[in-house]
N, C-alpha and C positions, 0 to 999 in steps of 0.2 A: 445513461440513466442515472439520475441523482436519487439516492435513498436517504431520506432525512428522518430524524427522530425529533421529538418535541424537546429539544435541549439547546444549549448555547452554541452548538456547532452548526445548527441548521443554516444560519445566515451565511456562514463561511462556505459551506458546501454549495449553496445556491450561487454565491458570487463566483466561485471557481467554475462550476458547471456552466454558468452563463458565459463566462469568458471563453471556455472551450467551445460552446455552442455558437459562438460568433463566426465560426468558419462557415463558408458557403455550403448550403445543402445539409446542414446539421440541425437536427431536431432535439429538443431537450424534454425528456420525460421525467417527471418527479413522482416518486412513490413514498408513501408513508404507511408503515405497518403498525396496526394496533395489536399488541401482543395478546393473544387469546387467554394467556394465563391470568390475565386480569379478571377473567370471569369465573375463575375457580372458586373464589371466596363467595361470589354471589350465588353460585350453584349450591353451595352448602346451606344457603338460606332458603331459596325457592326458585322454581323455574321462572316465576313472574319477575323476580329480581333480575335474572339474566335477560329476559325479554326487554326490560326497561333500560338496563345498563348498556346493552350492545349499541342501540342507535345513538345513545348519548356519547359514547366513546368515539363512534364514527363521526358524529357531528363536530366534536371538538377537533378531531384530526383534520376534517375538511376546512374548519376555520383556520387552523395552522397553515395548511397548504394555500389557502386563499391569501393569507397575509404574506407568505413567502413569494407567491406569484406576483404580488404587487410591489415587490422590492425594486427600487430604482435600478435600472440597468439589467433587470432579470429578463431572460429569454425563454421562459417556460412555454412549451407547446402543449403539453398535456399533463394532467395530474391524476393520481389514483390513490384511493385508500383501500387497503385490504386488511383482513384479520388473519392471524396465524402466528407461527413461529418466525420471527423476523428474518433470520438468515435464510431459511428455507423459502419464504415468500419472495425475498429479494432475488435469489438465484432463479426461481421459477419464472418470475415476471421478466427478468432480464433476458431469459431464453425465449420467452413468448414474443417479445417485441423486437428481438434481434439486436439487442444493445451492443454497441461497440466497446463500451467501457462502463464500469460502475464507479460512481463518485459518491463517497460517503464520509461520515465523520469517524473519529477514533473510537467513540463509544466506551467510556470507562465501565469496567465490570460492576454490575449492580448488586450481586449477591455471591454467596459462596460457590454456587454452581458455575457462574460466569468466571469467577476467579480461577477455578480449576480448568474449565473448558475454553475460556476465552470469551471476550465480548462478542457482540454481533459482528463487528468489523473483523475480528480475528477469524471467526468461523466463515464469513464470506470469503476472506482472503484464502483460507485453506481449501475451500471447495470450488471456487470459481474457475471457469475455463476461459475467462476473458480478463483483461487487465482490470485492476482495482486501484483507484486513486483514493487514498485516505487523506482528508483535508484537515489541517490544523490552523491554517492562517487565512484570514479574509484576503481575497484576491485584490491586489493593488494594480493588476495588469498581468500581462503574459509572463510566464516563467522566463528568467534571464540567465540563471546560473544553476546548472544541473550536475549532480554527482551520480554517475551511473556505475554501479558496482557489478563487475563481471568476474567469471572464473575461467581462466585460460585452460584449466583442466577439463572443462565442460564446454567445448567450443560451440555445441549446438545451442547453448543458452545465450550466446553473445548476440545473435541477431534479434531475438525477441526483446532483449533489454534495449538495444539501440533503436529498434523500430518503435517501441512504446515511447521512449524518450523523445524521439523526433516527432511523433504524432501529437504528443501532449505539449511539447515545448519546441515548436518548429524554428523559432528564432533565437533559441538559447545557446549560450556557450556550454559545451558538455565536456566534463572531465570524466574520461573512461578509466575506472579504477580497478586495480587488482591487488589483493592482499597476499603477500608471499612470505608470511611469517613462518617460523619453525614451530611446530606444535610443542607446547610446554612439556608434555611428557617425554617427547623425544630429546629435548634439551636436557631434561633431568637425567635421562638415561646416559647421554653423552658425558655429563658431569660425573656420574657414578663410575664411568670408565676412565676417569682422570683426563678427559679431554680439556685442554686449556680454553680459557675465555677467548683468547685470540683465534683459536681454531674454530670455535663456535661462531664468532663474529664473521670469520671468513666464509663459513658455510652459509650463514644468513645472506651475505652479500652475493654469493654465487647463486643462491636461489632467486634473489631479486633480479639479478642480471638475466638469468635464464627465463624468468617470467616476463621481463620487459621485451626480450627478443621474441618470445612466442606471441605476446600481445601485439607487437609491431607487425609480425607476420600475418596474424589473423585480420588486422585492420588494413592490410595492404590492398590497394585497388579500390577502396570505397570512394565513391564520387562525392559523398557527403562529409568527407573527412576534414574539410576546411575549418569547421567550428569545433572540432574535437581535439582535446589534448589527452595524451596517454600518461598514466601515472601508475607506478607500482610502489606500494607502501608496505611497511612491516607493521606488526601489531595485530591484536585480536580484532577481526572485522566488525563485529557488532558494536563494540565500544568506540572504535574509531569512527564509524558511520554516525553514531549518536553525537559524538563531538562535532563532526562536520555539520550535522543538522542544526547545531546551535551557532554556527558561524554566519556572519552577515554575507559571506561569499557564496552561500548555497541556499536556494529556496525550494529545491526539490531533490529528493534522493530516489533513485530508481534501483530496484532489486529484481533479480531474475528468478526463474523457476529452478532453484538449485536442488530441491528435494527429489531424490531418485526413486522413492517408493512410498507406499501408503504409511508405513510406520514413521518414516522421517517427516512426512507431511503433518502428522498429528502430534509430533513432539513439541511441547512448549519449551521455550528457551532457545529456539533456533535463532539464527541471525535475523531473519525477517521479523519474527515476533518481538525480539528484543528491540529492534529499530522501531517497529510499529508502536510499541508501548512507551518508548522513551524519547523518540525524536521530537523536536520542536518545530520542524518544518513539514511540509507535505511529503508523503511517501507513495510512490507508484510501484505496484507489484506487477511485473510483466508476466505474460503467459505464452506458451508455445503456440 
């Protein structure tokens, strides 16, 4: 399901969703949500104003969808316009139609509330029970170079990440990444105990080696391993992934369901949210 807004990202979303819908037996459903908060100001004037404005907003949205449906190479099977709170409507409709994935744009925050709570895309990602693909680039073809970030300490999250990556990018070369850096506070504590830089470096390397061994063990026996390379890097994951997204060697970053509880899922500033806001390539959020 492609969820589009009347913004500059709509064409890119449709192009990528159409590329994914080229797989046999795949149907492409396109949804546009007219935010009902647009009617609040009209309600302050009169009920008549609301009655006049609602069909106008829907008609404009339908024109947008008709234009997008006519995009060369588009594979739109069905379109729908609904009114409501965008992220809530997107999640409800995706559930109703049994969508396999939600494809949407990044959606820059439009007001103070969205700057605090996140854009529509942020809120969809936090609440969705299915994979969400956030599109930033117009599709020039199938994905070819994928960076899939995994956590060897949460082995249950490995399979969702790899399955999502293979579904969206079946022909791509996939770098399976784990970040094994030493937490900054821990390093600072080591320095306060007069631990030498050489000892800290040795500790970092030991963590990296242990993580590589664990990642190799987790990947052992996979029949789809041929196109996958394993990599363990140091550094802060969010910043490193944003840098990767700006490289010509990566056209998709895949992240997993790393949050373990409701509090963590709502915290802004997480790795996923940092990457979603700052990456320059497409980002896929996998789900269990």
